[in-house]
PDB file of N, H, CA, C and O in Angstrom:
ATOM      1  N   MET A   1       0.830  -1.171   0.000  1.00  0.00           N
ATOM      2  CA  MET A   1       0.000   0.000   0.000  1.00  0.00           C
ATOM      3  C   MET A   1       0.882   1.244   0.000  1.00  0.00           C
ATOM      4  O   MET A   1       1.814   1.353   0.796  1.00  0.00           O
ATOM      5  N   VAL A   2       0.582   2.179  -0.896  1.00  0.00           N
ATOM      6  H   VAL A   2      -0.176   2.090  -1.543  1.00  0.00           H
ATOM      7  CA  VAL A   2       1.355   3.399  -1.022  1.00  0.00           C
ATOM      8  C   VAL A   2       0.741   4.457  -0.115  1.00  0.00           C
ATOM      9  O   VAL A   2      -0.459   4.723  -0.172  1.00  0.00           O
ATOM     10  N   LYS A   3       1.577   5.053   0.718  1.00  0.00           N
ATOM     11  H   LYS A   3       2.552   4.838   0.765  1.00  0.00           H
ATOM     12  CA  LYS A   3       1.107   6.081   1.637  1.00  0.00           C
ATOM     13  C   LYS A   3       1.260   7.450   0.969  1.00  0.00           C
ATOM     14  O   LYS A   3       2.316   7.763   0.418  1.00  0.00           O
ATOM     15  N   LYS A   4       0.206   8.258   1.021  1.00  0.00           N
ATOM     16  H   LYS A   4      -0.652   8.004   1.469  1.00  0.00           H
ATOM     17  CA  LYS A   4       0.242   9.566   0.402  1.00  0.00           C
ATOM     18  C   LYS A   4       0.742  10.590   1.397  1.00  0.00           C
ATOM     19  O   LYS A   4       0.531  10.463   2.603  1.00  0.00           O
ATOM     20  N   SER A   5       1.412  11.614   0.871  1.00  0.00           N
ATOM     21  H   SER A   5       1.583  11.717  -0.108  1.00  0.00           H
ATOM     22  CA  SER A   5       1.926  12.649   1.756  1.00  0.00           C
ATOM     23  C   SER A   5       0.773  13.482   2.314  1.00  0.00           C
ATOM     24  O   SER A   5      -0.351  13.429   1.815  1.00  0.00           O
ATOM     25  N   ASN A   6       1.072  14.235   3.340  1.00  0.00           N
ATOM     26  H   ASN A   6       1.985  14.278   3.746  1.00  0.00           H
ATOM     27  CA  ASN A   6       0.059  15.029   4.019  1.00  0.00           C
ATOM     28  C   ASN A   6      -0.559  16.069   3.087  1.00  0.00           C
ATOM     29  O   ASN A   6      -1.767  16.301   3.138  1.00  0.00           O
ATOM     30  N   SER A   7       0.257  16.700   2.233  1.00  0.00           N
ATOM     31  H   SER A   7       1.238  16.512   2.191  1.00  0.00           H
ATOM     32  CA  SER A   7      -0.281  17.719   1.338  1.00  0.00           C
ATOM     33  C   SER A   7      -1.235  17.112   0.307  1.00  0.00           C
ATOM     34  O   SER A   7      -2.228  17.739  -0.062  1.00  0.00           O
ATOM     35  N   GLN A   8      -0.939  15.896  -0.159  1.00  0.00           N
ATOM     36  H   GLN A   8      -0.132  15.387   0.141  1.00  0.00           H
ATOM     37  CA  GLN A   8      -1.838  15.234  -1.100  1.00  0.00           C
ATOM     38  C   GLN A   8      -3.153  14.892  -0.431  1.00  0.00           C
ATOM     39  O   GLN A   8      -4.211  14.997  -1.052  1.00  0.00           O
ATOM     40  N   GLN A   9      -3.100  14.483   0.830  1.00  0.00           N
ATOM     41  H   GLN A   9      -2.240  14.398   1.334  1.00  0.00           H
ATOM     42  CA  GLN A   9      -4.323  14.159   1.560  1.00  0.00           C
ATOM     43  C   GLN A   9      -5.190  15.391   1.756  1.00  0.00           C
ATOM     44  O   GLN A   9      -6.416  15.296   1.694  1.00  0.00           O
ATOM     45  N   ILE A  10      -4.580  16.538   1.989  1.00  0.00           N
ATOM     46  H   ILE A  10      -3.585  16.615   2.040  1.00  0.00           H
ATOM     47  CA  ILE A  10      -5.332  17.787   2.164  1.00  0.00           C
ATOM     48  C   ILE A  10      -6.059  18.142   0.874  1.00  0.00           C
ATOM     49  O   ILE A  10      -7.219  18.552   0.907  1.00  0.00           O
ATOM     50  N   TRP A  11      -5.380  17.985  -0.270  1.00  0.00           N
ATOM     51  H   TRP A  11      -4.437  17.652  -0.297  1.00  0.00           H
ATOM     52  CA  TRP A  11      -6.020  18.283  -1.554  1.00  0.00           C
ATOM     53  C   TRP A  11      -7.163  17.305  -1.835  1.00  0.00           C
ATOM     54  O   TRP A  11      -8.204  17.705  -2.358  1.00  0.00           O
ATOM     55  N   ILE A  12      -6.978  16.034  -1.493  1.00  0.00           N
ATOM     56  H   ILE A  12      -6.133  15.710  -1.068  1.00  0.00           H
ATOM     57  CA  ILE A  12      -8.032  15.033  -1.708  1.00  0.00           C
ATOM     58  C   ILE A  12      -9.254  15.351  -0.854  1.00  0.00           C
ATOM     59  O   ILE A  12     -10.386  15.244  -1.326  1.00  0.00           O
ATOM     60  N   LYS A  13      -9.031  15.740   0.399  1.00  0.00           N
ATOM     61  H   LYS A  13      -8.111  15.826   0.782  1.00  0.00           H
ATOM     62  CA  LYS A  13     -10.149  16.114   1.281  1.00  0.00           C
ATOM     63  C   LYS A  13     -10.880  17.333   0.746  1.00  0.00           C
ATOM     64  O   LYS A  13     -12.110  17.376   0.772  1.00  0.00           O
ATOM     65  N   ALA A  14     -10.134  18.336   0.256  1.00  0.00           N
ATOM     66  H   ALA A  14      -9.135  18.301   0.236  1.00  0.00           H
ATOM     67  CA  ALA A  14     -10.756  19.544  -0.286  1.00  0.00           C
ATOM     68  C   ALA A  14     -11.569  19.207  -1.537  1.00  0.00           C
ATOM     69  O   ALA A  14     -12.649  19.759  -1.749  1.00  0.00           O
ATOM     70  N   LYS A  15     -11.046  18.303  -2.360  1.00  0.00           N
ATOM     71  H   LYS A  15     -10.169  17.855  -2.188  1.00  0.00           H
ATOM     72  CA  LYS A  15     -11.759  17.888  -3.571  1.00  0.00           C
ATOM     73  C   LYS A  15     -13.096  17.249  -3.227  1.00  0.00           C
ATOM     74  O   LYS A  15     -14.113  17.545  -3.854  1.00  0.00           O
ATOM     75  N   ARG A  16     -13.090  16.368  -2.224  1.00  0.00           N
ATOM     76  H   ARG A  16     -12.264  16.128  -1.715  1.00  0.00           H
ATOM     77  CA  ARG A  16     -14.339  15.710  -1.807  1.00  0.00           C
ATOM     78  C   ARG A  16     -15.301  16.681  -1.143  1.00  0.00           C
ATOM     79  O   ARG A  16     -16.494  16.687  -1.448  1.00  0.00           O
ATOM     80  N   LYS A  17     -14.790  17.493  -0.246  1.00  0.00           N
ATOM     81  H   LYS A  17     -13.821  17.488   0.002  1.00  0.00           H
ATOM     82  CA  LYS A  17     -15.643  18.376   0.551  1.00  0.00           C
ATOM     83  C   LYS A  17     -16.335  19.437  -0.304  1.00  0.00           C
ATOM     84  O   LYS A  17     -17.508  19.740  -0.089  1.00  0.00           O
ATOM     85  N   TYR A  18     -15.614  19.998  -1.270  1.00  0.00           N
ATOM     86  H   TYR A  18     -14.661  19.752  -1.445  1.00  0.00           H
ATOM     87  CA  TYR A  18     -16.159  21.089  -2.078  1.00  0.00           C
ATOM     88  C   TYR A  18     -16.591  20.641  -3.464  1.00  0.00           C
ATOM     89  O   TYR A  18     -16.920  21.478  -4.306  1.00  0.00           O
ATOM     90  N   HIS A  19     -16.596  19.330  -3.720  1.00  0.00           N
ATOM     91  H   HIS A  19     -16.329  18.650  -3.037  1.00  0.00           H
ATOM     92  CA  HIS A  19     -17.074  18.747  -4.985  1.00  0.00           C
ATOM     93  C   HIS A  19     -16.363  19.365  -6.191  1.00  0.00           C
ATOM     94  O   HIS A  19     -17.008  19.835  -7.128  1.00  0.00           O
ATOM     95  N   LEU A  20     -15.044  19.359  -6.157  1.00  0.00           N
ATOM     96  H   LEU A  20     -14.520  18.978  -5.396  1.00  0.00           H
ATOM     97  CA  LEU A  20     -14.233  19.930  -7.234  1.00  0.00           C
ATOM     98  C   LEU A  20     -13.758  18.832  -8.176  1.00  0.00           C
ATOM     99  O   LEU A  20     -13.570  17.686  -7.769  1.00  0.00           O
ATOM    100  N   SER A  21     -13.567  19.198  -9.437  1.00  0.00           N
ATOM    101  H   SER A  21     -13.719  20.129  -9.768  1.00  0.00           H
ATOM    102  CA  SER A  21     -13.053  18.241 -10.412  1.00  0.00           C
ATOM    103  C   SER A  21     -11.527  18.236 -10.356  1.00  0.00           C
ATOM    104  O   SER A  21     -10.911  19.111  -9.749  1.00  0.00           O
ATOM    105  N   GLU A  22     -10.938  17.243 -10.995  1.00  0.00           N
ATOM    106  H   GLU A  22     -11.439  16.533 -11.489  1.00  0.00           H
ATOM    107  CA  GLU A  22      -9.478  17.140 -11.039  1.00  0.00           C
ATOM    108  C   GLU A  22      -8.879  18.347 -11.771  1.00  0.00           C
ATOM    109  O   GLU A  22      -7.817  18.838 -11.386  1.00  0.00           O
ATOM    110  N   THR A  23      -9.548  18.823 -12.815  1.00  0.00           N
ATOM    111  H   THR A  23     -10.410  18.425 -13.128  1.00  0.00           H
ATOM    112  CA  THR A  23      -9.079  19.993 -13.562  1.00  0.00           C
ATOM    113  C   THR A  23      -9.068  21.232 -12.675  1.00  0.00           C
ATOM    114  O   THR A  23      -8.115  22.011 -12.706  1.00  0.00           O
ATOM    115  N   THR A  24     -10.114  21.415 -11.891  1.00  0.00           N
ATOM    116  H   THR A  24     -10.888  20.782 -11.865  1.00  0.00           H
ATOM    117  CA  THR A  24     -10.202  22.567 -11.004  1.00  0.00           C
ATOM    118  C   THR A  24      -9.125  22.498  -9.925  1.00  0.00           C
ATOM    119  O   THR A  24      -8.556  23.523  -9.548  1.00  0.00           O
ATOM    120  N   ILE A  25      -8.843  21.294  -9.428  1.00  0.00           N
ATOM    121  H   ILE A  25      -9.305  20.461  -9.735  1.00  0.00           H
ATOM    122  CA  ILE A  25      -7.780  21.122  -8.433  1.00  0.00           C
ATOM    123  C   ILE A  25      -6.425  21.488  -9.037  1.00  0.00           C
ATOM    124  O   ILE A  25      -5.613  22.146  -8.387  1.00  0.00           O
ATOM    125  N   GLN A  26      -6.178  21.064 -10.277  1.00  0.00           N
ATOM    126  H   GLN A  26      -6.837  20.530 -10.805  1.00  0.00           H
ATOM    127  CA  GLN A  26      -4.916  21.402 -10.939  1.00  0.00           C
ATOM    128  C   GLN A  26      -4.788  22.916 -11.132  1.00  0.00           C
ATOM    129  O   GLN A  26      -3.706  23.477 -10.961  1.00  0.00           O
ATOM    130  N   MET A  27      -5.893  23.571 -11.487  1.00  0.00           N
ATOM    131  H   MET A  27      -6.772  23.115 -11.626  1.00  0.00           H
ATOM    132  CA  MET A  27      -5.883  25.029 -11.628  1.00  0.00           C
ATOM    133  C   MET A  27      -5.550  25.696 -10.298  1.00  0.00           C
ATOM    134  O   MET A  27      -4.746  26.626 -10.248  1.00  0.00           O
ATOM    135  N   ALA A  28      -6.170  25.219  -9.222  1.00  0.00           N
ATOM    136  H   ALA A  28      -6.823  24.463  -9.263  1.00  0.00           H
ATOM    137  CA  ALA A  28      -5.936  25.792  -7.897  1.00  0.00           C
ATOM    138  C   ALA A  28      -4.483  25.601  -7.470  1.00  0.00           C
ATOM    139  O   ALA A  28      -3.882  26.501  -6.884  1.00  0.00           O
ATOM    140  N   LYS A  29      -3.924  24.434  -7.763  1.00  0.00           N
ATOM    141  H   LYS A  29      -4.413  23.703  -8.239  1.00  0.00           H
ATOM    142  CA  LYS A  29      -2.520  24.176  -7.431  1.00  0.00           C
ATOM    143  C   LYS A  29      -1.598  25.107  -8.206  1.00  0.00           C
ATOM    144  O   LYS A  29      -0.642  25.640  -7.643  1.00  0.00           O
ATOM    145  N   SER A  30      -1.875  25.309  -9.499  1.00  0.00           N
ATOM    146  H   SER A  30      -2.652  24.876  -9.957  1.00  0.00           H
ATOM    147  CA  SER A  30      -1.013  26.176 -10.305  1.00  0.00           C
ATOM    148  C   SER A  30      -1.140  27.642  -9.889  1.00  0.00           C
ATOM    149  O   SER A  30      -0.215  28.429 -10.089  1.00  0.00           O
ATOM    150  N   LEU A  31      -2.286  28.005  -9.311  1.00  0.00           N
ATOM    151  H   LEU A  31      -3.037  27.366  -9.149  1.00  0.00           H
ATOM    152  CA  LEU A  31      -2.462  29.366  -8.796  1.00  0.00           C
ATOM    153  C   LEU A  31      -1.810  29.545  -7.430  1.00  0.00           C
ATOM    154  O   LEU A  31      -1.618  30.672  -6.975  1.00  0.00           O
ATOM    155  N   GLY A  32      -1.471  28.438  -6.778  1.00  0.00           N
ATOM    156  H   GLY A  32      -1.628  27.523  -7.148  1.00  0.00           H
ATOM    157  CA  GLY A  32      -0.851  28.511  -5.464  1.00  0.00           C
ATOM    158  C   GLY A  32      -1.857  28.716  -4.350  1.00  0.00           C
ATOM    159  O   GLY A  32      -1.510  29.249  -3.296  1.00  0.00           O
ATOM    160  N   LEU A  33      -3.110  28.301  -4.565  1.00  0.00           N
ATOM    161  H   LEU A  33      -3.392  27.869  -5.421  1.00  0.00           H
ATOM    162  CA  LEU A  33      -4.135  28.460  -3.544  1.00  0.00           C
ATOM    163  C   LEU A  33      -3.933  27.453  -2.416  1.00  0.00           C
ATOM    164  O   LEU A  33      -3.399  26.364  -2.628  1.00  0.00           O
ATOM    165  N   ASN A  34      -4.359  27.826  -1.234  1.00  0.00           N
ATOM    166  H   ASN A  34      -4.793  28.711  -1.062  1.00  0.00           H
ATOM    167  CA  ASN A  34      -4.256  26.976  -0.060  1.00  0.00           C
ATOM    168  C   ASN A  34      -5.592  26.273   0.148  1.00  0.00           C
ATOM    169  O   ASN A  34      -6.598  26.943   0.382  1.00  0.00           O
ATOM    170  N   PRO A  35      -5.635  24.944   0.070  1.00  0.00           N
ATOM    171  CA  PRO A  35      -6.914  24.242   0.215  1.00  0.00           C
ATOM    172  C   PRO A  35      -7.526  24.389   1.604  1.00  0.00           C
ATOM    173  O   PRO A  35      -8.731  24.197   1.768  1.00  0.00           O
ATOM    174  N   LYS A  36      -6.724  24.724   2.595  1.00  0.00           N
ATOM    175  H   LYS A  36      -5.745  24.881   2.462  1.00  0.00           H
ATOM    176  CA  LYS A  36      -7.256  24.929   3.939  1.00  0.00           C
ATOM    177  C   LYS A  36      -8.103  26.201   4.023  1.00  0.00           C
ATOM    178  O   LYS A  36      -8.917  26.331   4.937  1.00  0.00           O
ATOM    179  N   LYS A  37      -7.932  27.127   3.100  1.00  0.00           N
ATOM    180  H   LYS A  37      -7.271  27.021   2.358  1.00  0.00           H
ATOM    181  CA  LYS A  37      -8.662  28.398   3.105  1.00  0.00           C
ATOM    182  C   LYS A  37      -9.901  28.372   2.212  1.00  0.00           C
ATOM    183  O   LYS A  37     -10.586  29.387   2.089  1.00  0.00           O
ATOM    184  N   PHE A  38     -10.201  27.239   1.589  1.00  0.00           N
ATOM    185  H   PHE A  38      -9.645  26.414   1.689  1.00  0.00           H
ATOM    186  CA  PHE A  38     -11.351  27.155   0.684  1.00  0.00           C
ATOM    187  C   PHE A  38     -12.672  27.430   1.394  1.00  0.00           C
ATOM    188  O   PHE A  38     -13.622  27.881   0.754  1.00  0.00           O
ATOM    189  N   GLY A  39     -12.757  27.174   2.675  1.00  0.00           N
ATOM    190  H   GLY A  39     -11.985  26.808   3.194  1.00  0.00           H
ATOM    191  CA  GLY A  39     -13.991  27.394   3.419  1.00  0.00           C
ATOM    192  C   GLY A  39     -14.414  28.848   3.429  1.00  0.00           C
ATOM    193  O   GLY A  39     -15.609  29.143   3.405  1.00  0.00           O
ATOM    194  N   SER A  40     -13.457  29.762   3.463  1.00  0.00           N
ATOM    195  H   SER A  40     -12.486  29.523   3.482  1.00  0.00           H
ATOM    196  CA  SER A  40     -13.796  31.184   3.460  1.00  0.00           C
ATOM    197  C   SER A  40     -14.115  31.692   2.060  1.00  0.00           C
ATOM    198  O   SER A  40     -14.791  32.708   1.904  1.00  0.00           O
ATOM    199  N   ILE A  41     -13.630  30.986   1.043  1.00  0.00           N
ATOM    200  H   ILE A  41     -13.081  30.159   1.170  1.00  0.00           H
ATOM    201  CA  ILE A  41     -13.883  31.392  -0.343  1.00  0.00           C
ATOM    202  C   ILE A  41     -15.189  30.785  -0.856  1.00  0.00           C
ATOM    203  O   ILE A  41     -15.881  31.390  -1.675  1.00  0.00           O
ATOM    204  N   ALA A  42     -15.518  29.598  -0.375  1.00  0.00           N
ATOM    205  H   ALA A  42     -14.956  29.107   0.290  1.00  0.00           H
ATOM    206  CA  ALA A  42     -16.662  28.851  -0.903  1.00  0.00           C
ATOM    207  C   ALA A  42     -17.984  29.552  -0.607  1.00  0.00           C
ATOM    208  O   ALA A  42     -18.160  30.190   0.431  1.00  0.00           O
ATOM    209  N   ASN A  43     -18.901  29.410  -1.553  1.00  0.00           N
ATOM    210  H   ASN A  43     -18.759  28.892  -2.396  1.00  0.00           H
ATOM    211  CA  ASN A  43     -20.256  29.921  -1.381  1.00  0.00           C
ATOM    212  C   ASN A  43     -21.097  28.810  -0.776  1.00  0.00           C
ATOM    213  O   ASN A  43     -21.221  27.733  -1.358  1.00  0.00           O
ATOM    214  N   HIS A  44     -21.669  29.066   0.377  1.00  0.00           N
ATOM    215  H   HIS A  44     -21.568  29.942   0.850  1.00  0.00           H
ATOM    216  CA  HIS A  44     -22.471  28.054   1.057  1.00  0.00           C
ATOM    217  C   HIS A  44     -23.951  28.263   0.783  1.00  0.00           C
ATOM    218  O   HIS A  44     -24.797  27.967   1.628  1.00  0.00           O
ATOM    219  N   LYS A  45     -24.261  28.780  -0.410  1.00  0.00           N
ATOM    220  H   LYS A  45     -23.574  29.020  -1.096  1.00  0.00           H
ATOM    221  CA  LYS A  45     -25.630  29.031  -0.872  1.00  0.00           C
ATOM    222  C   LYS A  45     -26.367  30.027   0.013  1.00  0.00           C
ATOM    223  O   LYS A  45     -27.596  30.093  -0.014  1.00  0.00           O
ATOM    224  N   GLN A  46     -25.629  30.793   0.787  1.00  0.00           N
ATOM    225  H   GLN A  46     -24.630  30.740   0.808  1.00  0.00           H
ATOM    226  CA  GLN A  46     -26.220  31.844   1.591  1.00  0.00           C
ATOM    227  C   GLN A  46     -25.918  33.213   0.994  1.00  0.00           C
ATOM    228  O   GLN A  46     -26.629  34.185   1.247  1.00  0.00           O
ATOM    229  N   GLU A  47     -24.870  33.273   0.211  1.00  0.00           N
ATOM    230  H   GLU A  47     -24.292  32.483   0.005  1.00  0.00           H
ATOM    231  CA  GLU A  47     -24.448  34.523  -0.394  1.00  0.00           C
ATOM    232  C   GLU A  47     -24.662  34.406  -1.902  1.00  0.00           C
ATOM    233  O   GLU A  47     -23.793  33.912  -2.621  1.00  0.00           O
ATOM    234  N   ILE A  48     -25.807  34.857  -2.371  1.00  0.00           N
ATOM    235  H   ILE A  48     -26.513  35.259  -1.787  1.00  0.00           H
ATOM    236  CA  ILE A  48     -26.168  34.641  -3.765  1.00  0.00           C
ATOM    237  C   ILE A  48     -25.308  35.450  -4.729  1.00  0.00           C
ATOM    238  O   ILE A  48     -25.267  35.135  -5.918  1.00  0.00           O
ATOM    239  N   TRP A  49     -24.625  36.476  -4.254  1.00  0.00           N
ATOM    240  H   TRP A  49     -24.658  36.732  -3.288  1.00  0.00           H
ATOM    241  CA  TRP A  49     -23.779  37.288  -5.106  1.00  0.00           C
ATOM    242  C   TRP A  49     -22.422  36.630  -5.361  1.00  0.00           C
ATOM    243  O   TRP A  49     -21.686  37.043  -6.257  1.00  0.00           O
ATOM    244  N   LYS A  50     -22.097  35.612  -4.577  1.00  0.00           N
ATOM    245  H   LYS A  50     -22.694  35.276  -3.849  1.00  0.00           H
ATOM    246  CA  LYS A  50     -20.794  34.972  -4.654  1.00  0.00           C
ATOM    247  C   LYS A  50     -20.810  33.824  -5.655  1.00  0.00           C
ATOM    248  O   LYS A  50     -21.780  33.071  -5.734  1.00  0.00           O
ATOM    249  N   GLU A  51     -19.709  33.695  -6.429  1.00  0.00           N
ATOM    250  H   GLU A  51     -18.921  34.307  -6.364  1.00  0.00           H
ATOM    251  CA  GLU A  51     -19.560  32.572  -7.364  1.00  0.00           C
ATOM    252  C   GLU A  51     -19.324  31.276  -6.594  1.00  0.00           C
ATOM    253  O   GLU A  51     -18.887  31.298  -5.443  1.00  0.00           O
ATOM    254  N   SER A  52     -19.612  30.165  -7.231  1.00  0.00           N
ATOM    255  H   SER A  52     -19.966  30.148  -8.166  1.00  0.00           H
ATOM    256  CA  SER A  52     -19.254  28.887  -6.627  1.00  0.00           C
ATOM    257  C   SER A  52     -17.728  28.778  -6.618  1.00  0.00           C
ATOM    258  O   SER A  52     -17.049  29.475  -7.371  1.00  0.00           O
ATOM    259  N   LEU A  53     -17.201  27.914  -5.776  1.00  0.00           N
ATOM    260  H   LEU A  53     -17.753  27.348  -5.164  1.00  0.00           H
ATOM    261  CA  LEU A  53     -15.749  27.792  -5.630  1.00  0.00           C
ATOM    262  C   LEU A  53     -15.085  27.383  -6.938  1.00  0.00           C
ATOM    263  O   LEU A  53     -14.039  27.926  -7.294  1.00  0.00           O
ATOM    264  N   SER A  54     -15.676  26.437  -7.655  1.00  0.00           N
ATOM    265  H   SER A  54     -16.526  25.996  -7.366  1.00  0.00           H
ATOM    266  CA  SER A  54     -15.066  25.994  -8.914  1.00  0.00           C
ATOM    267  C   SER A  54     -15.078  27.120  -9.952  1.00  0.00           C
ATOM    268  O   SER A  54     -14.102  27.289 -10.683  1.00  0.00           O
ATOM    269  N   ASP A  55     -16.168  27.894 -10.027  1.00  0.00           N
ATOM    270  H   ASP A  55     -16.961  27.757  -9.433  1.00  0.00           H
ATOM    271  CA  ASP A  55     -16.211  29.025 -10.953  1.00  0.00           C
ATOM    272  C   ASP A  55     -15.213  30.109 -10.548  1.00  0.00           C
ATOM    273  O   ASP A  55     -14.594  30.737 -11.407  1.00  0.00           O
ATOM    274  N   PHE A  56     -15.058  30.326  -9.252  1.00  0.00           N
ATOM    275  H   PHE A  56     -15.561  29.816  -8.554  1.00  0.00           H
ATOM    276  CA  PHE A  56     -14.109  31.311  -8.756  1.00  0.00           C
ATOM    277  C   PHE A  56     -12.678  30.937  -9.140  1.00  0.00           C
ATOM    278  O   PHE A  56     -11.904  31.791  -9.574  1.00  0.00           O
ATOM    279  N   ILE A  57     -12.329  29.663  -8.981  1.00  0.00           N
ATOM    280  H   ILE A  57     -12.957  28.969  -8.629  1.00  0.00           H
ATOM    281  CA  ILE A  57     -10.980  29.199  -9.338  1.00  0.00           C
ATOM    282  C   ILE A  57     -10.757  29.343 -10.840  1.00  0.00           C
ATOM    283  O   ILE A  57      -9.687  29.772 -11.271  1.00  0.00           O
ATOM    284  N   LYS A  58     -11.768  28.985 -11.641  1.00  0.00           N
ATOM    285  H   LYS A  58     -12.637  28.636 -11.291  1.00  0.00           H
ATOM    286  CA  LYS A  58     -11.645  29.111 -13.098  1.00  0.00           C
ATOM    287  C   LYS A  58     -11.483  30.566 -13.516  1.00  0.00           C
ATOM    288  O   LYS A  58     -10.708  30.861 -14.425  1.00  0.00           O
ATOM    289  N   THR A  59     -12.199  31.478 -12.868  1.00  0.00           N
ATOM    290  H   THR A  59     -12.829  31.238 -12.129  1.00  0.00           H
ATOM    291  CA  THR A  59     -12.085  32.905 -13.172  1.00  0.00           C
ATOM    292  C   THR A  59     -10.686  33.417 -12.853  1.00  0.00           C
ATOM    293  O   THR A  59     -10.090  34.138 -13.653  1.00  0.00           O
ATOM    294  N   LEU A  60     -10.159  33.046 -11.688  1.00  0.00           N
ATOM    295  H   LEU A  60     -10.643  32.460 -11.038  1.00  0.00           H
ATOM    296  CA  LEU A  60      -8.798  33.453 -11.324  1.00  0.00           C
ATOM    297  C   LEU A  60      -7.777  32.904 -12.311  1.00  0.00           C
ATOM    298  O   LEU A  60      -6.843  33.604 -12.703  1.00  0.00           O
ATOM    299  N   TYR A  61      -7.957  31.651 -12.707  1.00  0.00           N
ATOM    300  H   TYR A  61      -8.716  31.083 -12.388  1.00  0.00           H
ATOM    301  CA  TYR A  61      -7.022  31.012 -13.636  1.00  0.00           C
ATOM    302  C   TYR A  61      -7.027  31.721 -14.988  1.00  0.00           C
ATOM    303  O   TYR A  61      -5.971  31.953 -15.576  1.00  0.00           O
ATOM    304  N   GLU A  62      -8.222  32.064 -15.478  1.00  0.00           N
ATOM    305  H   GLU A  62      -9.080  31.875 -15.000  1.00  0.00           H
ATOM    306  CA  GLU A  62      -8.320  32.762 -16.756  1.00  0.00           C
ATOM    307  C   GLU A  62      -7.692  34.150 -16.681  1.00  0.00           C
ATOM    308  O   GLU A  62      -7.069  34.597 -17.644  1.00  0.00           O
ATOM    309  N   LYS A  63      -7.848  34.833 -15.555  1.00  0.00           N
ATOM    310  H   LYS A  63      -8.354  34.469 -14.773  1.00  0.00           H
ATOM    311  CA  LYS A  63      -7.238  36.166 -15.394  1.00  0.00           C
ATOM    312  C   LYS A  63      -5.721  36.078 -15.404  1.00  0.00           C
ATOM    313  O   LYS A  63      -5.050  36.912 -16.010  1.00  0.00           O
ATOM    314  N   ARG A  64      -5.175  35.059 -14.726  1.00  0.00           N
ATOM    315  H   ARG A  64      -5.720  34.381 -14.233  1.00  0.00           H
ATOM    316  CA  ARG A  64      -3.733  34.966 -14.628  1.00  0.00           C
ATOM    317  C   ARG A  64      -3.076  34.379 -15.855  1.00  0.00           C
ATOM    318  O   ARG A  64      -2.048  34.888 -16.301  1.00  0.00           O
ATOM    319  N   PHE A  65      -3.644  33.311 -16.421  1.00  0.00           N
ATOM    320  H   PHE A  65      -4.479  32.898 -16.059  1.00  0.00           H
ATOM    321  CA  PHE A  65      -3.000  32.580 -17.502  1.00  0.00           C
ATOM    322  C   PHE A  65      -3.667  32.728 -18.865  1.00  0.00           C
ATOM    323  O   PHE A  65      -3.230  32.097 -19.827  1.00  0.00           O
ATOM    324  N   GLY A  66      -4.695  33.531 -18.969  1.00  0.00           N
ATOM    325  H   GLY A  66      -5.050  34.044 -18.187  1.00  0.00           H
ATOM    326  CA  GLY A  66      -5.402  33.661 -20.233  1.00  0.00           C
ATOM    327  C   GLY A  66      -6.532  32.662 -20.316  1.00  0.00           C
ATOM    328  O   GLY A  66      -7.286  32.502 -19.357  1.00  0.00           O
ATOM    329  N   ASN A  67      -6.665  31.988 -21.444  1.00  0.00           N
ATOM    330  H   ASN A  67      -6.053  32.118 -22.224  1.00  0.00           H
ATOM    331  CA  ASN A  67      -7.763  31.027 -21.632  1.00  0.00           C
ATOM    332  C   ASN A  67      -7.576  29.808 -20.744  1.00  0.00           C
ATOM    333  O   ASN A  67      -6.452  29.396 -20.458  1.00  0.00           O
ATOM    334  N   SER A  68      -8.700  29.237 -20.312  1.00  0.00           N
ATOM    335  H   SER A  68      -9.613  29.572 -20.545  1.00  0.00           H
ATOM    336  CA  SER A  68      -8.638  28.033 -19.487  1.00  0.00           C
ATOM    337  C   SER A  68      -8.452  26.808 -20.383  1.00  0.00           C
ATOM    338  O   SER A  68      -8.640  26.880 -21.598  1.00  0.00           O
ATOM    339  N   ASP A  69      -8.086  25.703 -19.778  1.00  0.00           N
ATOM    340  H   ASP A  69      -7.933  25.644 -18.791  1.00  0.00           H
ATOM    341  CA  ASP A  69      -7.858  24.461 -20.518  1.00  0.00           C
ATOM    342  C   ASP A  69      -9.151  23.814 -20.953  1.00  0.00           C
ATOM    343  O   ASP A  69      -9.171  23.077 -21.939  1.00  0.00           O
ATOM    344  N   SER A  70     -10.234  24.075 -20.238  1.00  0.00           N
ATOM    345  H   SER A  70     -10.218  24.674 -19.437  1.00  0.00           H
ATOM    346  CA  SER A  70     -11.494  23.412 -20.569  1.00  0.00           C
ATOM    347  C   SER A  70     -12.410  24.282 -21.370  1.00  0.00           C
ATOM    348  O   SER A  70     -13.510  23.858 -21.724  1.00  0.00           O
TER     349      SER A  70
END
């Protein structure tokens, strides 16, 4: 059995908790985002003016790197 490092486990937990795709996780990693801070960025359906976390990451990625991969 291969043991995963602590940082990989944090990303896996964030992916499950916030229902993110592998592409969105790769975008977040390339942006240097901290998965522990996703709770403050995420929209918990209480703030209708706020983008969903996956849309927010995609918007940041497009601003920094131009067109997105998807």
